[in-house]
C-alpha positions as CSV (number, residue, x, y, z in Angstrom):
1,M,279.8,277.7,27.8
2,G,278.6,280.1,25.0
3,V,281.1,278.3,22.4
4,H,281.3,275.3,23.8
5,G,277.4,274.5,24.6
6,D,277.1,275.5,20.3
7,Y,280.1,272.7,20.1
8,L,278.2,270.0,22.2
9,R,274.7,271.4,20.7
10,G,275.6,270.4,17.1
11,A,277.4,267.6,18.1
12,S,274.0,265.9,19.5
13,R,272.2,267.3,16.2
14,M,274.6,265.1,14.0
15,A,274.3,261.9,16.1
16,G,270.5,262.2,16.0
17,V,270.5,262.5,12.1
18,G,272.9,259.7,11.9
19,A,270.5,257.6,14.2
20,L,267.6,258.0,11.6
21,T,269.4,258.2,8.5
22,G,272.1,255.4,9.1
23,A,270.6,252.7,6.9
24,L,269.9,254.6,4.1
25,A,273.5,255.9,4.4
26,G,274.9,252.2,4.9
27,A,273.1,251.2,1.7
28,W,274.4,254.5,0.0
29,G,278.0,253.9,1.2
30,S,277.5,250.0,0.2
31,S,276.6,250.8,-2.8
32,R,279.7,253.1,-3.5
33,A,282.2,250.9,-1.8
34,G,280.8,248.3,-4.1
35,Q,281.1,250.0,-7.7
36,R,284.5,251.6,-6.4
37,G,285.9,247.7,-5.1
38,A,284.3,246.0,-8.5
39,P,286.3,245.7,-11.9
40,R,284.9,248.1,-14.1
41,G,282.6,245.7,-16.2
42,Q,281.3,244.4,-12.9
43,R,280.7,248.2,-11.7
44,T,278.0,248.8,-14.4
45,Q,275.8,246.1,-13.7
46,R,275.3,248.1,-10.3
47,G,273.4,250.7,-9.2
48,L,271.4,252.6,-6.1
49,F,270.7,249.8,-3.3
50,G,272.6,247.2,-5.4
51,M,270.3,247.0,-8.4
52,A,270.9,246.3,-11.8
53,A,271.9,248.9,-14.2
54,G,269.0,250.4,-15.9
55,G,266.7,249.6,-12.8
56,T,265.3,252.8,-11.2
57,P,263.2,253.3,-8.0
58,L,260.0,253.7,-10.1
59,N,260.8,250.6,-12.3
60,M,261.3,248.6,-8.8
61,L,257.5,249.5,-7.8
62,V,255.5,248.6,-11.1
63,S,257.8,245.5,-12.2
64,Q,259.0,242.3,-10.5
65,Q,261.4,240.2,-12.0
66,K,261.8,242.8,-14.8
67,K,258.1,242.0,-15.9
68,I,255.4,244.8,-15.1
69,S,253.5,243.8,-12.1
70,C,249.7,244.1,-12.7
71,G,248.3,243.5,-9.3
72,R,251.2,246.2,-8.1
73,L,250.2,248.7,-10.8
74,C,246.7,248.2,-10.0
75,T,247.4,249.1,-6.2
76,I,249.4,252.2,-6.9
77,S,247.0,253.2,-9.3
78,L,243.9,253.0,-6.8
79,G,246.0,254.5,-3.8
80,L,246.5,257.5,-5.9
81,F,243.0,257.9,-7.3
82,T,241.8,257.2,-3.5
83,L,244.3,259.9,-2.3
84,L,243.4,262.5,-5.3
85,V,239.7,262.2,-4.6
86,G,240.3,263.2,-0.8
87,V,242.1,266.0,-1.6
88,I,239.4,267.0,-3.9
89,L,236.6,266.8,-2.1
90,S,238.2,268.6,1.0
91,S,238.7,271.5,-1.4
92,V,234.6,271.6,-2.4
93,P,231.5,271.6,-0.8
94,W,230.6,268.5,-2.2
95,L,227.9,267.9,0.4
96,D,225.9,271.0,0.8
97,Y,226.1,270.9,-3.3
98,M,224.2,267.5,-2.9
99,I,221.9,268.8,0.0
100,M,220.9,272.3,-1.6
101,K,219.4,270.4,-4.6
102,D,217.2,268.6,-2.8
103,L,216.2,271.9,-1.2
104,K,215.2,273.5,-3.7
105,L,211.3,273.2,-4.2
106,R,210.5,271.5,-7.6
107,N,208.7,268.4,-8.2
108,D,209.8,265.2,-6.5
109,T,212.3,266.5,-4.0
110,M,212.2,266.3,-0.4
111,S,211.6,270.1,0.4
112,Y,208.3,269.7,-1.8
113,Y,207.0,266.7,-0.1
114,Y,207.8,268.9,3.2
115,W,206.1,271.9,1.9
116,Q,203.1,270.8,-0.6
117,K,201.4,268.4,2.0
118,P,204.1,268.3,5.4
119,G,202.1,265.6,7.1
120,V,203.3,267.3,10.7
121,V,200.8,267.3,13.4
122,R,199.4,271.0,13.4
123,L,197.1,271.5,16.3
124,T,195.2,274.7,17.0
125,K,194.6,275.6,20.4
126,V,191.5,277.9,21.2
127,Y,190.7,279.5,24.5
128,I,187.6,281.5,25.2
129,F,186.4,284.1,27.4
130,N,183.8,283.6,29.3
131,V,181.7,286.6,31.3
132,T,181.0,285.8,34.9
133,N,179.4,289.0,35.6
134,P,177.3,290.0,32.5
135,D,174.6,292.3,34.4
136,G,177.4,293.4,37.0
137,V,179.0,295.1,33.9
138,L,175.8,296.4,32.3
139,R,173.9,297.6,35.2
140,R,176.3,298.3,38.3
141,G,179.3,299.4,36.0
142,E,181.6,296.5,37.2
143,R,184.4,295.5,35.6
144,P,184.1,292.6,33.6
145,R,185.0,289.5,35.0
146,L,187.3,286.8,33.1
147,Q,187.2,283.5,32.8
148,E,189.3,281.4,30.4
149,V,187.9,278.1,29.3
150,G,189.6,275.8,27.2
151,P,191.5,274.4,25.1
152,Y,189.3,273.7,22.4
153,V,192.2,271.8,20.4
154,Y,192.0,271.0,16.3
155,K,193.9,269.0,14.4
156,E,194.5,271.2,11.1
157,E,195.3,269.2,8.1
158,M,196.9,271.2,5.8
159,E,197.9,271.2,2.2
160,K,198.9,273.1,-1.2
161,V,196.6,273.0,-3.8
162,N,196.1,273.9,-7.3
163,V,200.0,274.4,-7.3
164,K,201.5,275.4,-10.4
165,F,205.2,275.8,-11.0
166,H,206.8,279.3,-13.3
167,D,209.8,280.2,-15.1
168,N,210.5,283.1,-13.2
169,D,211.6,281.0,-9.8
170,T,208.0,281.7,-8.8
171,V,205.4,279.0,-7.6
172,T,201.8,279.6,-7.3
173,F,199.2,277.8,-4.9
174,Q,196.7,277.9,-2.5
175,H,196.5,277.0,1.2
176,R,193.7,273.9,1.8
177,K,192.9,273.2,5.7
178,I,190.8,270.9,7.4
179,L,189.8,271.0,11.2
180,H,189.2,268.1,13.4
181,F,188.3,268.3,16.7
182,V,190.5,266.3,19.1
183,P,187.6,265.6,22.2
184,E,190.7,263.9,24.2
185,L,192.8,267.2,24.2
186,S,190.0,269.5,24.6
187,K,187.4,270.2,27.3
188,S,183.6,269.8,26.8
189,M,182.2,271.3,23.4
190,T,178.1,271.2,25.3
191,E,178.9,273.5,28.1
192,R,177.2,277.1,28.0
193,I,179.3,280.1,27.9
194,C,178.8,284.1,28.4
195,V,180.1,286.1,25.1
196,P,179.8,289.6,23.9
197,N,177.2,289.8,21.4
198,I,179.8,291.2,18.5
199,P,177.4,291.6,15.8
200,L,175.5,294.2,17.9
201,L,178.5,296.0,19.9
202,T,179.5,296.5,16.0
203,L,177.2,298.2,14.9
204,A,177.1,299.9,17.9
205,T,180.8,300.8,17.7
206,Q,180.6,301.7,14.1
207,S,176.8,304.4,14.5
208,R,178.8,306.6,16.3
209,H,179.9,307.9,12.7
210,M,176.3,308.0,11.6
211,P,173.9,310.9,11.5
212,W,171.9,311.1,14.2
213,G,168.6,310.1,12.3
214,V,170.5,306.7,11.3
215,Q,171.2,305.9,14.9
216,A,167.9,306.7,16.1
217,A,166.5,304.5,13.4
218,M,169.0,301.6,14.9
219,S,168.3,301.9,18.3
220,V,164.6,301.2,17.4
221,L,165.7,297.9,15.2
222,V,167.8,296.7,17.7
223,R,165.9,297.1,20.6
224,G,165.6,293.8,22.8
225,M,168.6,292.5,21.9
226,D,170.9,291.2,24.3
227,N,174.4,292.7,25.1
228,F,175.6,288.9,25.7
229,V,174.5,285.8,24.4
230,T,175.2,282.6,25.9
231,V,175.9,280.3,23.7
232,T,178.1,276.6,23.3
233,P,181.9,276.7,22.1
234,E,181.2,274.8,19.0
235,Q,178.3,277.6,18.0
236,F,180.6,280.5,19.3
237,L,184.0,279.8,17.0
238,F,181.8,277.8,14.0
239,G,178.8,279.7,13.8
240,Y,175.1,280.3,15.2
241,D,172.2,282.3,13.8
242,D,172.3,285.7,14.6
243,A,169.3,288.4,14.1
244,L,171.4,291.0,12.4
245,V,173.9,288.7,10.2
246,T,170.5,287.4,8.9
247,L,169.0,291.2,8.4
248,A,172.1,292.2,6.9
249,N,172.2,289.4,4.3
250,I,168.7,289.9,3.6
251,A,169.4,293.9,2.8
252,N,172.6,292.6,0.8
253,T,170.0,290.3,-1.4
254,L,167.0,292.6,-1.6
255,L,168.8,296.0,-2.1
256,H,171.1,294.7,-4.0
257,I,173.9,296.5,-1.9
258,N,177.5,295.3,-0.5
259,W,177.8,294.9,3.1
260,P,180.7,293.4,4.7
261,A,178.8,290.5,6.3
262,P,179.4,286.8,6.8
263,R,177.2,284.2,6.1
264,I,176.4,283.5,10.0
265,M,178.2,284.4,12.8
266,S,181.6,282.4,13.6
267,L,185.1,282.8,14.4
268,L,186.5,279.8,12.4
269,K,184.2,279.0,9.9
270,G,186.5,280.8,7.3
271,R,189.5,278.7,8.5
272,N,187.9,275.5,6.7
273,G,188.8,274.2,2.7
274,T,190.0,276.0,-0.1
275,L,191.0,279.1,0.9
276,P,190.8,281.8,-1.7
277,E,193.7,283.6,-1.4
278,V,196.4,282.9,-4.3
279,H,199.9,283.3,-3.0
280,T,202.7,283.7,-5.3
281,M,206.1,282.2,-3.6
282,Y,210.0,281.8,-4.5
283,T,211.2,278.4,-4.8
284,G,214.8,279.5,-4.2
285,H,216.4,278.0,-7.8
286,D,217.8,281.5,-8.6
287,S,218.5,282.7,-5.0
288,R,218.1,280.7,-1.7
289,A,218.1,284.3,0.2
290,R,214.3,284.9,-0.9
291,M,213.6,281.4,-0.5
292,G,209.8,280.9,0.6
293,L,208.9,284.8,0.5
294,L,206.3,285.6,-0.7
295,D,206.1,287.8,-4.6
296,R,202.2,288.4,-5.1
297,L,199.2,287.7,-3.1
298,N,196.0,287.5,-5.3
299,G,197.8,288.7,-8.0
300,L,199.4,292.3,-6.0
301,D,202.5,292.9,-4.9
302,H,201.2,294.4,-2.1
303,L,198.8,294.0,1.0
304,P,195.3,296.0,-0.4
305,F,194.3,296.5,3.9
306,W,197.0,299.5,3.9
307,S,197.7,302.4,1.9
308,E,201.5,302.8,2.0
309,P,204.6,300.5,3.2
310,P,205.6,299.4,5.4
311,C,202.4,298.0,6.9
312,N,201.2,296.6,3.0
313,S,204.6,294.9,2.4
314,I,204.4,291.4,1.7
315,K,208.0,290.5,2.2
316,A,207.2,287.6,4.2
317,S,207.5,283.8,4.3
318,E,204.5,281.6,4.0
319,G,205.7,279.4,7.0
320,S,207.3,276.6,5.5
321,F,210.4,278.0,4.5
322,F,212.1,281.0,6.0
323,P,215.6,282.7,4.3
324,P,218.3,280.9,6.0
325,R,219.7,282.9,8.1
326,D,223.8,281.2,7.1
327,I,223.0,282.9,3.5
328,T,221.1,286.0,4.2
329,H,223.1,286.7,7.7
330,E,219.9,288.8,9.0
331,D,218.6,288.5,12.6
332,L,214.6,289.8,11.3
333,V,212.6,287.5,9.4
334,A,208.8,288.0,8.7
335,I,205.2,285.7,8.7
336,Y,202.3,286.5,6.7
337,D,198.7,285.2,8.2
338,K,195.7,286.4,7.2
339,D,194.5,286.5,10.9
340,L,197.1,288.8,11.3
341,C,196.3,290.9,8.3
342,R,199.9,292.2,7.8
343,A,203.4,290.8,7.6
344,F,204.2,289.9,11.0
345,P,207.9,290.4,12.2
346,L,210.3,287.5,14.4
347,Q,213.7,288.8,15.6
348,Y,216.7,286.4,16.3
349,R,217.6,285.8,19.8
350,R,219.7,283.1,20.3
351,L,221.0,279.9,19.0
352,V,218.8,276.4,20.7
353,D,218.8,272.9,20.4
354,K,215.9,271.3,18.9
355,D,216.3,267.4,19.2
356,G,219.4,267.5,18.8
357,I,219.7,269.9,15.7
358,S,220.9,273.6,15.8
359,A,218.0,276.2,15.5
360,G,217.4,279.8,16.0
361,Y,214.9,280.7,18.2
362,Y,213.1,283.9,17.0
363,T,210.3,286.1,19.0
364,P,208.5,289.4,17.8
365,P,210.2,292.5,18.1
366,D,209.5,294.9,21.0
367,S,208.5,297.2,18.7
368,I,205.5,295.1,16.7
369,F,202.9,296.7,18.8
370,A,204.6,299.4,19.7
371,P,202.8,303.3,19.2
372,S,203.8,305.4,16.8
373,E,205.4,307.5,18.8
374,A,207.7,305.2,19.8
375,F,207.7,303.3,16.4
376,P,206.6,305.7,13.6
377,D,206.5,302.2,11.1
378,N,203.0,301.6,13.0
379,K,201.5,304.7,11.9
380,C,200.0,303.2,8.5
381,F,197.9,300.6,11.0
382,C,195.9,303.4,12.5
383,P,192.8,304.6,10.6
384,P,193.5,308.3,9.3
385,G,191.9,311.1,11.6
386,E,192.5,308.9,15.0
387,S,193.3,310.2,18.0
388,P,197.0,309.7,20.2
389,T,194.9,308.0,22.9
390,A,192.6,305.8,19.7
391,P,193.3,301.9,21.0
392,C,195.3,301.4,17.8
393,E,197.8,304.4,19.6
394,L,197.8,301.8,22.8
395,K,200.8,299.6,23.4
396,G,199.8,295.7,22.7
397,L,197.0,296.2,20.2
398,Q,196.9,296.4,16.6
399,N,194.1,297.1,14.6
400,I,193.3,294.2,12.0
401,S,189.7,295.7,11.1
402,P,190.0,296.0,7.2
403,C,190.8,291.5,7.5
404,H,187.7,291.2,9.4
405,Y,184.7,293.1,7.9
406,D,185.9,296.3,8.8
407,A,184.2,294.8,12.5
408,P,186.4,296.7,15.3
409,V,188.6,294.1,15.9
410,F,191.8,294.0,17.7
411,V,194.8,292.0,17.8
412,S,197.5,291.5,21.3
413,F,199.4,288.6,22.5
414,P,197.1,286.7,25.0
415,H,196.3,287.9,27.7
416,F,197.6,291.6,27.0
417,F,201.2,290.2,27.1
418,N,203.4,293.1,26.7
419,A,200.1,295.7,26.9
420,D,199.6,298.6,28.1
421,N,198.5,298.3,31.7
422,S,194.8,300.1,31.1
423,L,194.0,297.4,29.0
424,L,194.8,294.8,32.0
425,E,193.3,296.7,34.4
426,A,190.2,297.3,32.5
427,V,188.8,293.9,32.8
428,E,189.6,291.2,35.8
429,G,190.9,287.8,34.9
430,M,194.3,288.7,33.2
431,T,197.1,286.4,33.6
432,P,199.8,287.5,31.1
433,N,202.9,284.5,31.5
434,R,205.7,284.7,29.1
435,D,206.5,280.8,28.6
436,R,202.3,280.3,28.3
437,H,201.9,283.7,25.9
438,E,204.5,284.7,23.9
439,T,205.1,283.6,20.1
440,F,208.3,281.9,18.6
441,F,210.0,280.0,16.0
442,K,212.8,277.7,15.5
443,I,214.0,277.9,12.3
444,Q,217.6,276.0,11.5
445,P,219.8,278.8,10.2
446,K,221.3,276.5,7.2
447,L,218.4,275.3,5.6
448,G,215.8,277.9,6.5
449,V,213.1,274.8,7.7
450,T,210.9,275.8,10.8
451,M,211.6,273.0,13.4
452,E,209.2,274.2,15.8
453,A,206.7,277.7,15.7
454,K,204.0,278.3,18.3
455,V,202.2,281.5,17.3
456,R,199.7,283.1,19.9
457,I,197.3,285.9,19.4
458,Q,194.1,287.3,21.0
459,L,191.3,288.7,19.1
460,N,189.6,292.1,20.9
461,L,186.8,293.8,20.1
462,K,187.0,297.7,20.5
463,V,183.4,298.9,22.1
464,D,183.0,302.7,21.6
465,H,180.1,303.7,23.8
466,A,176.9,304.7,22.3
467,P,174.5,306.7,24.1
468,Y,171.9,306.7,21.6
469,I,171.4,303.0,20.7
470,Y,169.3,302.5,24.0
471,S,170.0,298.4,24.0
472,V,173.7,299.5,24.5
473,H,173.7,302.9,26.1
474,T,175.1,301.4,29.2
475,F,177.7,299.4,27.9
476,P,181.5,300.3,28.7
477,E,183.7,301.9,26.5
478,I,186.7,298.9,26.5
479,V,188.7,296.8,24.4
480,F,187.0,293.6,25.1
481,P,189.2,290.1,25.2
482,I,187.1,287.6,23.3
483,I,189.2,284.5,22.3
484,W,192.8,283.9,22.2
485,L,194.6,280.9,19.5
486,E,197.7,278.9,19.9
487,E,198.4,277.1,16.3
488,G,202.0,275.4,16.1
489,V,204.3,272.4,15.3
490,D,205.6,270.6,18.0
491,E,208.3,268.2,16.0
492,L,208.7,267.7,12.8
493,T,207.5,264.2,10.9
494,P,210.2,261.4,11.2
495,E,211.2,261.4,7.6
496,I,211.7,265.0,7.4
497,H,213.9,265.2,10.7
498,R,216.3,262.6,9.5
499,W,216.5,264.4,6.6
500,V,217.1,267.8,7.9
501,Y,219.9,265.8,10.3
502,I,222.0,264.5,8.2
503,A,221.9,267.3,6.1
504,T,223.0,270.0,9.2
505,T,224.1,268.2,12.4
506,A,225.6,264.9,10.7
507,A,227.0,266.6,8.0
508,D,229.7,268.1,10.5
509,F,231.2,264.6,11.2
510,I,230.1,263.0,7.5
511,I,232.1,265.7,5.3
512,P,235.4,265.8,7.3
513,S,235.4,261.6,7.9
514,V,234.7,260.9,4.3
515,E,237.3,263.8,3.0
516,Y,240.0,262.3,5.5
517,S,239.2,258.1,5.4
518,F,240.0,258.8,1.6
519,I,243.2,260.5,2.1
520,V,244.1,257.7,4.7
521,V,243.7,255.0,2.7
522,G,245.3,256.3,-0.2
523,A,247.8,257.4,1.5
524,L,248.5,254.1,3.8
525,T,248.1,251.8,0.3
526,L,251.1,254.0,-0.9
527,A,253.1,253.4,2.2
528,A,252.5,249.5,1.9
529,V,253.9,249.3,-1.5
530,F,256.6,251.0,-1.1
531,V,257.7,249.7,1.8
532,R,257.0,246.3,0.3
533,T,258.3,247.2,-2.6
534,Y,262.4,248.4,-0.9
535,K,262.2,246.6,2.6
536,G,264.5,244.0,0.9
537,V,267.4,246.7,-0.1
538,V,266.8,249.3,2.2
539,F,266.5,247.4,5.5
540,T,269.1,244.9,4.6
541,A,271.9,243.1,7.6
542,E,274.8,245.2,6.0
543,N,272.6,248.6,5.7
544,L,271.6,248.4,9.6
545,E,274.9,247.4,10.7
546,R,276.5,250.8,9.2
547,G,273.4,252.4,10.3
548,M,274.4,251.1,14.1
549,E,278.2,252.5,13.4
550,E,277.1,255.8,12.5
551,L,274.9,255.6,16.0
552,R,278.2,254.5,17.8
553,T,280.2,257.3,16.2
554,G,277.7,259.8,17.1
555,S,277.3,258.5,21.0
556,H,281.4,258.6,20.8
557,L,280.7,262.4,19.7
558,I,278.6,263.5,22.3
559,I,280.8,262.2,24.9
560,N,283.8,264.0,23.8
561,A,282.0,267.2,23.7
562,A,280.9,266.7,26.7
563,S,284.0,266.6,28.1
564,H,285.7,269.4,26.5
565,A,282.8,271.6,27.5
566,A,283.5,270.1,31.1
567,H,287.1,270.5,30.6
568,A,286.7,274.4,29.3
569,A,284.7,275.8,32.0
570,T,287.8,274.5,34.9
571,H,290.6,275.6,32.5
572,P,289.3,278.5,30.2
573,S,292.8,279.6,29.5
574,H,293.8,275.9,28.2
575,A,290.7,275.7,26.3
576,R,291.2,278.1,25.1
577,H,294.8,277.6,23.3
578,K,293.3,273.9,22.9
579,D,290.8,275.3,21.0
580,R,292.8,278.0,18.3
581,E,295.2,274.6,17.7
582,H,292.2,272.5,17.0
583,R,290.7,275.2,14.5
584,E,294.5,275.4,12.6
585,Q,294.3,271.2,12.4
586,Q,290.9,271.9,10.9
587,Y,292.0,274.3,8.6
588,H,295.0,272.5,6.9
589,L,293.3,269.7,6.8
590,L,290.1,271.1,4.8
591,R,293.0,272.8,2.4
592,S,293.8,269.4,1.8
593,T,290.8,267.7,1.2
594,S,290.3,270.9,-1.4
595,S,293.7,269.8,-3.2
596,T,292.8,266.2,-3.3
597,S,289.6,266.9,-5.2
598,A,291.8,268.6,-7.8
599,A,294.4,266.0,-8.6
600,S,294.5,263.0,-6.4
601,T,298.3,262.0,-6.9
602,T,299.5,265.8,-6.3
603,A,297.1,266.3,-3.6
604,S,299.0,263.4,-1.6
605,S,302.4,265.3,-1.5
606,S,300.8,268.6,-1.4
607,S,298.8,268.0,1.7
608,T,302.1,266.8,3.1
609,A,304.0,269.8,2.4
610,T,301.1,272.1,3.6
611,A,301.0,269.8,6.9
612,S,304.8,270.8,7.5
613,T,304.4,274.4,6.8
614,P,304.3,276.7,9.6
615,L,301.1,279.1,9.9
616,P,301.4,282.8,9.3
617,S,300.6,285.1,12.1
618,D,297.3,285.8,10.9
619,T,296.1,281.7,10.3
620,S,293.7,282.6,13.1
621,D,291.9,284.9,11.2
622,Q,292.0,283.5,8.0
623,V,290.0,280.7,9.6
624,D,287.4,282.5,11.1
625,L,286.9,284.4,7.6
626,A,286.7,281.0,6.1
627,A,284.2,280.1,8.9
628,E,281.8,282.9,7.8
629,T,282.1,282.6,4.2
630,D,281.9,278.4,3.3
631,P,279.7,276.4,5.2
632,M,281.7,273.4,4.3
633,V,284.5,275.1,6.6
634,V,281.9,275.5,9.6
635,H,280.9,271.4,9.4
636,V,284.7,270.9,9.5
637,L,285.8,273.2,12.3
638,S,282.8,271.5,14.5
639,S,283.9,268.1,13.7
640,S,286.1,266.0,15.2
641,P,289.7,265.2,13.5
642,S,288.6,261.9,12.2
643,Q,285.1,262.9,10.7
644,A,287.3,265.6,9.4
645,R,289.5,263.0,7.6
646,A,286.1,261.2,6.3
647,V,285.0,264.9,4.9
């Protein structure tokens, strides 16, 4: 069935082509037949599809009754224009250009309003560790028993002031923050709590490096002072009078010395008002890969608190914008905050959904508070000469004393989350929990906009044993938890959220919808014009009838081919003989057709003579050779006799 199957498939294809192109072939045949049958004078008046001489398909498109049709011309122009616009839009990132133009930080852009005065609800939650067994700690050597009290919630009103743009792709500004207490979300601010006497314990710790005589004088000076004080949460956070702090300020005034001391004892007092630090940040005009990164802090290109890199690096964001991950392809970003006293790294973890918008989920890397033995880059956070067992070498702690008047303040995650077990065992009441105590950021990867953020840190006081200071000689050597804070934003304002949604999530649907709409509308417009123009010429009754005739011929061809294939399967020898006779007939017919093309009168007699002449013995070989070299022979040999004569 190999040869006969090919014959059957070829016949089927011919029948399908005849069915699909019957109408056009009929139109062409009618036109050609009309020209052959008409006198020469009339023949010149006919053309393709029966159009008048000189009338072309293009003329028919733009004219009607030999007059230019303005409506049709405008429709074609509109279709071409719409199609061209769709093709152009699909080849250029037009929406990205519009979005990024508004993303660059400058006056009167959406990104500027989001950055300068975000308007988001930024909450600061404070939790204080209340000491429930102060006497047991001092007299019986008990571990401090801590009770977390809070939260005390403040709504932070923040904006950038003294904003000045520069020609080198940077902007200079200062932060202004005002904290408003939110009583409905907070515990009572009038209850009394017991907390360590931070100024006294700080002085005792620092006295260890002083001569013995100075320590003795200090012991007399601080005699009678309590190791713990009882205050209200409001006093503890925003200031209360302390004898040592008052004394330090008097000494600074009378002796003209510059002891690093606050005006009053407080933990959050310095967070209210215009902060003194002057930030210089990249705007993203020249390169979005450094958008939002700090260039300078108070005119310096490094942090003055640390002596060497990477600890003194300021390659960090101020928190509003980050370099988009889709551009940088980096998994590590950083944020700077004075309370952290460093560029705080954040590691990309996974992609999450935030209110219908994709965002990268970032948390601090495991190495952030690692000891220098495990992560050598952290060595520069320890003061020179510190022993390997010093607190700054413990996992989960970092020294930030240079940012807090040189007081022995250490930062960790709340409840010593991810910290050394020795820190947890030194006190009671610590219950670390990832969901409550881990810092995280959700950053949109295309725009670099912060969608949600929670910064959670704990402030601890490192207390060294001071045997020569009588008032504190029974206080244990310990890293004492004081407070922990959560600062963050839960969601953007509706206006900013809408802008981010359109620029990211909606853009994935808007871009292809607009592009394909233009292409489809343009193509349909042109197709409608073509159909309206040619339907009275191509789809006539005569052309349709000729198409049906082609379809019927193809059907007969399929039936004959099937019969021939079935007969060949049952009588193979007879089939081979009939096939050879058929091929010889087609060969003579092809030669007669070629002769007719040369001279019609001579061709008739030549064809007759050729048909009556016996074939040479190698005719079959010649037929096969001709079939291999001439595609027309292949077509004729695979056709029925009636079709071959038509060719």
